[in-house]
Residue frames as a rotation matrix with the C-alpha (Angstrom) as fourth column:
UNK 1
-0.078 0.618 0.782 113.43
0.738 -0.492 0.462 2.22
0.671 0.613 -0.418 -4.64
UNK 2
-0.945 -0.323 0.053 113.35
0.230 -0.771 -0.594 5.72
0.233 -0.550 0.802 -3.30
UNK 3
-0.103 0.936 -0.336 110.33
0.995 0.093 -0.046 6.67
-0.012 -0.339 -0.941 -1.26
UNK 4
-0.778 -0.079 0.623 108.73
0.191 -0.975 0.115 10.10
0.598 0.209 0.774 -1.54
UNK 5
0.139 0.867 -0.479 106.54
0.974 -0.032 0.225 11.89
0.179 -0.497 -0.849 0.99
UNK 6
-0.206 -0.125 0.970 105.85
0.153 -0.984 -0.094 15.58
0.966 0.129 0.222 1.23
UNK 7
-0.958 -0.093 -0.273 105.74
0.281 -0.089 -0.956 17.09
0.065 -0.992 0.111 4.72
UNK 8
0.097 0.995 0.023 102.33
0.671 -0.083 0.737 17.55
0.735 -0.056 -0.676 6.32
UNK 9
-0.826 -0.564 -0.018 102.51
0.440 -0.624 -0.646 20.90
0.353 -0.541 0.763 8.14
UNK 10
0.096 0.790 -0.606 100.29
0.916 -0.308 -0.257 22.91
-0.390 -0.530 -0.753 10.47
UNK 11
0.814 0.363 0.452 99.42
0.533 -0.777 -0.335 26.51
0.230 0.514 -0.827 9.52
UNK 12
0.811 -0.549 -0.200 102.20
-0.298 -0.683 0.667 28.15
-0.503 -0.482 -0.718 11.54
UNK 13
-0.083 -0.896 0.437 105.01
0.151 0.422 0.894 25.85
-0.985 0.140 0.100 10.12
UNK 14
0.161 0.207 0.965 103.55
0.957 0.206 -0.204 26.11
-0.241 0.956 -0.165 6.60
UNK 15
0.970 0.230 0.075 103.46
0.241 -0.945 -0.220 29.93
0.021 0.232 -0.973 6.71
UNK 16
0.486 -0.866 -0.119 107.07
-0.363 -0.324 0.874 30.04
-0.795 -0.382 -0.472 7.83
UNK 17
-0.202 -0.581 0.788 108.17
0.493 0.635 0.595 27.64
-0.846 0.509 0.158 5.11
UNK 18
0.541 0.460 0.704 106.26
0.841 -0.270 -0.470 29.57
-0.026 0.846 -0.533 2.41
UNK 19
0.940 -0.210 -0.269 107.98
-0.153 -0.964 0.219 32.76
-0.305 -0.164 -0.938 3.58
UNK 20
0.061 -0.980 0.189 111.35
-0.201 0.174 0.964 31.10
-0.978 -0.097 -0.186 3.14
UNK 21
-0.090 -0.044 0.995 110.47
0.800 0.592 0.099 29.70
-0.594 0.804 -0.018 -0.25
UNK 22
0.828 0.474 0.298 109.42
0.560 -0.683 -0.469 33.11
-0.019 0.555 -0.831 -1.47
UNK 23
0.637 -0.704 -0.314 112.67
-0.366 -0.635 0.681 34.64
-0.678 -0.319 -0.662 -0.28
UNK 24
-0.391 -0.803 0.450 114.34
0.014 0.484 0.875 32.14
-0.920 0.348 -0.178 -2.62
UNK 25
-0.654 0.069 -0.753 112.13
-0.678 -0.495 0.543 33.15
-0.335 0.866 0.371 -5.53
UNK 26
-0.921 0.306 0.242 109.77
0.357 0.912 0.202 30.19
-0.159 0.272 -0.949 -5.65
UNK 27
-0.502 0.863 -0.066 106.33
-0.738 -0.387 0.553 30.55
0.451 0.326 0.831 -7.22
UNK 28
-0.904 0.233 0.358 103.59
-0.157 0.597 -0.787 28.87
-0.397 -0.768 -0.503 -5.10
UNK 29
-0.455 0.847 -0.274 100.43
-0.466 0.035 0.884 27.12
0.759 0.530 0.379 -6.19
UNK 30
-0.745 0.375 0.552 97.64
-0.463 0.304 -0.832 26.02
-0.480 -0.876 -0.053 -3.80
UNK 31
-0.419 0.719 -0.555 95.18
-0.316 0.457 0.831 23.26
0.851 0.524 0.036 -4.62
UNK 32
-0.764 0.209 0.610 92.54
-0.604 0.102 -0.791 22.11
-0.228 -0.973 0.049 -2.15
UNK 33
-0.076 0.824 -0.562 89.86
-0.643 0.390 0.659 19.53
0.762 0.412 0.500 -1.65
UNK 34
0.567 0.375 0.733 88.51
-0.804 0.446 0.393 16.69
-0.180 -0.812 0.555 0.49
UNK 35
-0.235 -0.647 -0.725 90.26
-0.796 0.557 -0.238 13.84
0.558 0.521 -0.646 -1.45
UNK 36
0.247 0.463 0.851 88.05
-0.895 0.446 0.017 11.34
-0.372 -0.766 0.525 0.32
UNK 37
0.549 -0.139 0.824 88.24
0.314 0.948 -0.049 8.33
-0.775 0.286 0.564 -2.04
UNK 38
-0.111 -0.730 -0.675 91.24
-0.442 -0.572 0.691 9.20
-0.890 0.374 -0.259 -4.12
UNK 39
0.515 0.350 0.782 90.71
0.492 0.626 -0.605 8.75
-0.701 0.697 0.150 -7.87
UNK 40
-0.178 -0.639 0.749 92.19
0.978 -0.028 0.208 9.56
-0.112 0.769 0.630 -11.28
UNK 41
0.499 0.418 0.759 90.42
0.542 -0.834 0.103 12.96
0.676 0.360 -0.643 -11.39
UNK 42
0.953 -0.227 -0.203 92.15
0.077 -0.465 0.882 13.95
-0.294 -0.856 -0.425 -8.17
UNK 43
0.156 -0.962 0.223 95.50
0.646 0.270 0.714 12.95
-0.747 0.032 0.664 -9.60
UNK 44
-0.070 -0.155 0.985 95.01
0.953 -0.301 0.020 14.88
0.294 0.941 0.169 -12.83
UNK 45
0.873 0.407 0.270 93.90
0.279 -0.869 0.408 17.94
0.400 -0.281 -0.872 -10.87
UNK 46
0.752 -0.622 -0.219 97.07
0.085 -0.238 0.967 17.81
-0.654 -0.746 -0.126 -8.75
UNK 47
-0.077 -0.779 0.622 99.35
0.875 0.246 0.417 17.20
-0.478 0.576 0.663 -11.79
UNK 48
0.248 0.270 0.930 97.82
0.788 -0.615 -0.032 20.21
0.563 0.741 -0.365 -13.47
UNK 49
0.990 0.144 0.006 98.21
0.103 -0.735 0.670 22.36
0.101 -0.662 -0.742 -10.38
UNK 50
0.476 -0.878 -0.044 101.84
0.426 0.187 0.885 21.30
-0.769 -0.441 0.463 -10.01
UNK 51
-0.042 -0.485 0.873 102.62
0.998 -0.061 0.015 22.57
0.046 0.872 0.487 -13.55
UNK 52
0.770 0.444 0.458 101.68
0.459 -0.884 0.084 26.11
0.443 0.146 -0.885 -12.49
UNK 53
0.770 -0.403 0.495 104.45
-0.589 -0.746 0.310 26.80
0.245 -0.530 -0.812 -10.09
UNK 54
-0.248 -0.945 -0.212 107.69
-0.604 0.322 -0.729 25.65
0.758 -0.053 -0.650 -8.40
UNK 55
-0.992 -0.066 0.105 105.92
-0.123 0.459 -0.880 24.50
0.010 -0.886 -0.464 -5.30
UNK 56
-0.207 0.971 -0.123 102.54
-0.273 0.064 0.960 22.83
0.939 0.232 0.252 -4.92
UNK 57
-0.925 0.118 0.362 100.81
-0.364 0.007 -0.931 23.07
-0.112 -0.993 0.037 -1.59
UNK 58
-0.409 0.849 -0.335 97.66
0.120 0.414 0.902 20.96
0.904 0.329 -0.271 -1.08
UNK 59
-0.705 0.362 0.610 95.09
-0.709 -0.384 -0.591 22.00
0.021 -0.849 0.527 1.45
UNK 60
-0.660 0.496 -0.565 92.88
0.276 0.859 0.432 19.09
0.699 0.129 -0.703 2.69
UNK 61
0.041 0.794 0.606 89.49
-0.619 -0.456 0.639 19.74
0.784 -0.402 0.473 4.35
UNK 62
-0.799 -0.247 0.548 89.41
-0.600 0.387 -0.700 18.50
-0.040 -0.888 -0.458 7.97
UNK 63
-0.879 0.458 -0.135 87.09
0.447 0.888 0.108 15.72
0.170 0.035 -0.985 8.83
UNK 64
-0.334 0.747 -0.574 84.55
0.506 -0.372 -0.778 18.11
-0.796 -0.550 -0.254 10.38
UNK 65
-0.268 0.165 -0.949 84.55
-0.586 -0.810 0.025 20.35
-0.765 0.563 0.314 7.30
UNK 66
-0.910 -0.045 -0.411 84.39
-0.373 0.518 0.770 17.45
0.178 0.854 -0.488 4.88
UNK 67
-0.678 0.724 -0.125 81.36
0.710 0.603 -0.363 16.10
-0.188 -0.335 -0.923 6.75
UNK 68
-0.145 0.626 -0.766 79.68
0.081 -0.765 -0.639 19.51
-0.986 -0.155 0.060 6.45
UNK 69
-0.441 -0.104 -0.892 80.41
-0.781 -0.446 0.438 19.62
-0.443 0.889 0.115 2.72
UNK 70
-0.745 -0.020 -0.666 79.65
-0.496 0.685 0.534 15.97
0.446 0.728 -0.521 1.81
UNK 71
0.270 0.961 0.061 77.18
-0.688 0.148 0.710 14.90
0.674 -0.234 0.701 4.46
UNK 72
0.369 -0.075 0.927 76.91
-0.835 0.411 0.365 12.45
-0.408 -0.909 0.089 7.30
UNK 73
0.834 -0.125 0.537 79.02
0.201 0.976 -0.086 9.31
-0.513 0.180 0.839 6.89
UNK 74
0.574 -0.696 0.432 81.74
0.518 -0.100 -0.849 11.25
0.634 0.711 0.303 5.13
UNK 75
0.111 -0.459 -0.881 84.59
-0.951 0.209 -0.229 11.34
0.290 0.863 -0.413 4.82
UNK 76
0.934 0.172 -0.313 85.26
-0.146 0.984 0.105 7.61
0.326 -0.052 0.944 4.55
UNK 77
0.204 -0.951 -0.233 88.99
0.736 0.306 -0.604 8.19
0.646 -0.048 0.762 4.95
UNK 78
0.668 0.056 -0.742 90.17
0.664 -0.497 0.560 10.14
-0.337 -0.866 -0.369 8.05
UNK 79
0.975 -0.203 -0.094 91.96
-0.224 -0.898 -0.380 13.45
-0.007 0.391 -0.920 7.49
UNK 80
0.275 -0.942 0.194 95.38
-0.670 -0.043 0.742 12.21
-0.690 -0.334 -0.642 8.53
UNK 81
-0.082 -0.205 0.975 95.19
0.447 0.867 0.219 9.28
-0.891 0.453 0.021 6.13
UNK 82
0.806 0.398 0.438 93.88
0.569 -0.322 -0.756 11.51
-0.161 0.859 -0.486 3.31
UNK 83
0.788 -0.580 -0.209 96.86
-0.555 -0.815 0.167 13.84
-0.267 -0.016 -0.964 4.00
UNK 84
0.016 -0.811 0.585 99.25
-0.309 0.552 0.774 10.92
-0.951 -0.193 -0.242 4.01
UNK 85
0.282 0.183 0.942 97.93
0.727 0.600 -0.334 9.68
-0.626 0.779 0.036 0.62
UNK 86
0.977 0.132 0.167 98.21
0.209 -0.747 -0.631 13.12
0.042 0.651 -0.758 -1.00
UNK 87
0.588 -0.808 0.034 101.65
-0.641 -0.440 0.629 13.66
-0.493 -0.392 -0.777 0.51
UNK 88
0.073 -0.549 0.833 102.82
0.149 0.831 0.535 10.45
-0.986 0.086 0.142 -1.18
UNK 89
0.793 0.272 0.545 102.17
0.568 -0.005 -0.823 11.91
-0.221 0.962 -0.158 -4.69
UNK 90
-0.065 -0.989 0.130 105.39
0.969 -0.032 0.245 12.97
-0.238 0.142 0.961 -6.27
UNK 91
-0.259 -0.022 0.966 104.10
0.598 -0.788 0.143 16.31
0.758 0.615 0.217 -7.68
UNK 92
0.809 0.572 0.137 102.86
0.189 -0.473 0.861 17.42
0.557 -0.670 -0.490 -4.23
UNK 93
-0.180 -0.963 0.201 105.47
0.129 -0.225 -0.966 19.36
0.975 -0.147 0.164 -2.23
UNK 94
-0.980 -0.036 0.195 103.61
-0.183 -0.222 -0.958 20.25
0.078 -0.974 0.211 1.00
UNK 95
-0.243 0.929 -0.277 100.31
0.464 0.363 0.808 19.18
0.852 0.068 -0.519 2.56
UNK 96
-0.969 0.028 0.244 98.18
-0.230 -0.453 -0.861 20.89
0.086 -0.891 0.446 5.18
UNK 97
-0.365 0.901 -0.236 94.83
0.879 0.417 0.233 20.25
0.308 -0.122 -0.944 6.79
UNK 98
-0.925 0.087 0.369 92.51
-0.161 -0.971 -0.175 23.22
0.344 -0.221 0.913 7.15
UNK 99
-0.649 0.640 -0.411 89.58
0.760 0.526 -0.381 23.40
-0.028 -0.560 -0.828 9.45
UNK 100
-0.637 0.480 -0.603 87.62
-0.279 -0.873 -0.400 26.34
-0.719 -0.086 0.690 8.11
UNK 101
0.294 0.875 0.384 84.50
0.139 0.359 -0.923 26.17
-0.946 0.324 -0.017 5.92
UNK 102
0.994 -0.083 0.066 86.34
0.052 -0.154 -0.987 27.60
0.092 0.985 -0.149 2.95
UNK 103
0.310 -0.949 0.053 90.01
0.949 0.305 -0.084 27.82
0.063 0.076 0.995 1.85
UNK 104
0.677 0.024 0.735 89.97
0.255 -0.945 -0.203 31.61
0.690 0.325 -0.647 2.12
UNK 105
0.914 -0.353 0.200 91.85
-0.339 -0.393 0.854 31.90
-0.223 -0.849 -0.479 5.39
UNK 106
0.371 -0.801 0.469 94.60
0.541 0.597 0.592 29.59
-0.755 0.034 0.655 4.05
UNK 107
0.367 -0.219 0.904 94.78
0.868 -0.270 -0.417 31.68
0.336 0.938 0.091 0.91
UNK 108
0.827 -0.037 0.561 95.20
-0.138 -0.980 0.140 34.89
0.545 -0.193 -0.816 2.92
UNK 109
0.781 -0.588 0.210 97.77
-0.173 0.120 0.978 33.31
-0.600 -0.800 -0.008 5.17
UNK 110
0.144 -0.763 0.630 99.89
0.613 0.569 0.548 31.94
-0.777 0.307 0.550 2.24
UNK 111
0.496 0.202 -0.844 99.01
-0.429 -0.789 -0.441 34.26
-0.755 0.581 -0.305 -0.68
UNK 112
-0.071 -0.526 0.847 99.93
0.491 0.721 0.489 31.72
-0.868 0.451 0.207 -3.25
UNK 113
-0.778 -0.232 -0.584 100.70
-0.347 -0.616 0.707 32.96
-0.523 0.753 0.399 -6.81
UNK 114
-0.574 0.595 -0.562 98.15
-0.500 0.289 0.816 30.50
0.649 0.750 0.132 -8.16
UNK 115
-0.402 0.597 0.694 94.97
-0.594 0.406 -0.694 29.08
-0.697 -0.691 0.192 -6.71
UNK 116
-0.874 -0.003 -0.486 94.23
-0.406 0.553 0.728 25.95
0.266 0.833 -0.484 -8.69
UNK 117
-0.159 0.872 0.462 90.68
-0.601 0.286 -0.747 24.69
-0.783 -0.397 0.479 -9.02
UNK 118
-0.594 -0.040 0.804 89.19
0.370 0.873 0.317 21.80
-0.714 0.486 -0.504 -11.02
UNK 119
-0.985 0.165 0.058 87.29
-0.004 -0.348 0.937 21.96
0.175 0.923 0.344 -14.27
UNK 120
-0.152 0.973 -0.174 83.92
0.966 0.183 0.182 21.93
0.209 -0.140 -0.968 -12.49
UNK 121
0.295 0.150 -0.944 84.71
0.463 -0.887 0.004 25.66
-0.836 -0.438 -0.331 -12.10
UNK 122
0.433 -0.366 0.823 85.51
0.680 -0.467 -0.565 28.56
0.592 0.805 0.047 -14.37
UNK 123
-0.644 -0.762 -0.071 87.73
0.643 -0.488 -0.590 31.41
0.415 -0.426 0.804 -13.29
UNK 124
-0.603 0.488 0.630 84.61
-0.456 -0.860 0.230 33.46
0.654 -0.148 0.741 -12.68
UNK 125
0.519 0.840 -0.158 82.74
-0.311 0.357 0.881 30.78
0.796 -0.409 0.446 -10.56
UNK 126
-0.273 -0.589 -0.761 85.58
0.588 0.524 -0.617 29.97
0.762 -0.616 0.203 -8.15
UNK 127
0.685 0.674 -0.277 84.18
0.612 -0.325 0.721 31.07
0.396 -0.663 -0.635 -4.79
UNK 128
0.413 -0.627 -0.660 87.53
0.652 -0.302 0.695 32.41
-0.636 -0.718 0.284 -3.60
UNK 129
0.184 -0.447 0.875 88.35
0.942 -0.174 -0.287 34.40
0.280 0.877 0.389 -6.75
UNK 130
0.741 0.093 0.665 87.93
-0.002 -0.990 0.141 37.86
0.671 -0.106 -0.734 -5.15
UNK 131
0.878 -0.474 0.073 90.19
-0.071 0.023 0.997 36.78
-0.474 -0.880 -0.013 -2.26
UNK 132
0.283 -0.797 0.533 92.88
0.832 0.481 0.278 35.57
-0.478 0.365 0.799 -4.66
UNK 133
0.235 -0.105 0.966 92.66
0.743 -0.621 -0.248 38.71
0.626 0.777 -0.068 -6.75
UNK 134
0.972 0.213 0.097 92.81
0.098 -0.749 0.655 40.90
0.212 -0.628 -0.749 -3.61
UNK 135
0.560 -0.827 -0.055 96.45
-0.136 -0.157 0.978 40.06
-0.817 -0.540 -0.200 -3.02
UNK 136
0.178 -0.468 -0.866 97.39
-0.927 -0.374 0.012 39.86
-0.329 0.801 -0.500 -6.70
UNK 137
-0.563 -0.380 0.734 97.16
-0.214 0.925 0.315 36.08
-0.798 0.020 -0.602 -7.20
UNK 138
-0.501 0.375 -0.780 95.79
-0.844 -0.010 0.536 34.22
0.193 0.927 0.321 -10.15
UNK 139
0.175 0.640 0.748 92.94
-0.499 0.713 -0.493 31.66
-0.849 -0.287 0.444 -10.26
UNK 140
-0.605 -0.398 -0.690 93.79
-0.795 0.358 0.490 28.78
0.052 0.844 -0.533 -12.61
UNK 141
0.593 0.763 0.258 91.48
-0.711 0.646 -0.279 25.94
-0.379 -0.018 0.925 -13.83
UNK 142
-0.420 -0.821 -0.387 93.37
-0.901 0.428 0.070 22.66
0.108 0.378 -0.920 -14.16
UNK 143
-0.486 0.209 0.848 92.80
-0.248 0.898 -0.364 18.98
-0.838 -0.388 -0.384 -14.57
UNK 144
-0.965 0.240 0.106 90.66
0.207 0.446 0.871 16.90
0.162 0.862 -0.480 -16.90
UNK 145
-0.295 0.939 0.176 86.87
-0.469 -0.303 0.830 17.13
0.833 0.163 0.529 -17.37
UNK 146
-0.524 0.185 0.831 84.95
-0.828 0.117 -0.548 16.40
-0.198 -0.976 0.092 -14.16
UNK 147
0.084 0.498 -0.863 84.26
-0.653 0.682 0.329 12.74
0.752 0.536 0.383 -15.04
UNK 148
-0.362 -0.293 -0.885 85.21
0.448 0.778 -0.441 11.35
0.817 -0.556 -0.150 -11.61
UNK 149
-0.010 0.419 0.908 83.58
-0.720 -0.633 0.284 11.72
0.694 -0.651 0.308 -8.25
UNK 150
-0.944 -0.328 0.043 84.09
-0.233 0.567 -0.790 10.13
0.235 -0.756 -0.611 -4.88
UNK 151
-0.405 0.877 0.258 80.36
-0.664 -0.088 -0.742 10.54
-0.629 -0.472 0.618 -4.25
UNK 152
0.412 0.525 -0.745 79.55
-0.899 0.369 -0.237 8.61
0.151 0.767 0.624 -7.48
UNK 153
-0.453 -0.603 -0.657 81.95
-0.440 0.792 -0.424 5.87
0.775 0.097 -0.624 -6.55
UNK 154
-0.904 0.186 0.385 80.28
-0.350 0.195 -0.916 5.54
-0.245 -0.963 -0.111 -3.18
UNK 155
-0.015 0.997 -0.081 76.88
-0.836 -0.057 -0.545 5.41
-0.548 0.060 0.834 -4.76
UNK 156
0.177 0.020 -0.984 77.92
-0.784 0.607 -0.128 2.71
0.595 0.794 0.123 -7.23
UNK 157
-0.767 -0.575 -0.285 79.39
-0.267 0.690 -0.673 0.61
0.584 -0.440 -0.682 -4.44
UNK 158
-0.730 0.542 0.416 76.24
-0.483 0.020 -0.875 0.90
-0.483 -0.840 0.248 -2.38
UNK 159
0.150 0.799 -0.583 74.12
-0.988 0.134 -0.070 -0.64
0.023 0.587 0.810 -5.23
């Protein structure tokens, strides 16, 4: 059986690779999230994002930033393991870990054609929408209804 794993790149290597991909005409999509306890909603989000472009890059919040977003005790899975899990999904082409409070710096560094967000947003409520529009990108809402949540899984397990 053939194994699949996307590369996990730092910002500098990723930026160089995206530049090369663009020179060859590739359309780029960026999805992002914590992906703490990976579930079906995460998978459906990534599958939807992958349909937008030739290359899907997934930005994963660092442990420090995930903790700030989700609270003490989170993430349950360390950033390198979360990156490894996401990189093993066939529709994912490249993974990176970002250590900023929002994905805006990564968006400005890569300027993806599409910024994919989940269905808990609309194109008008995506916090980075103005950043994406500033360089001519498109915000896209993908995935299934927000019926899955790592936080809810954790709360159920705690009962």
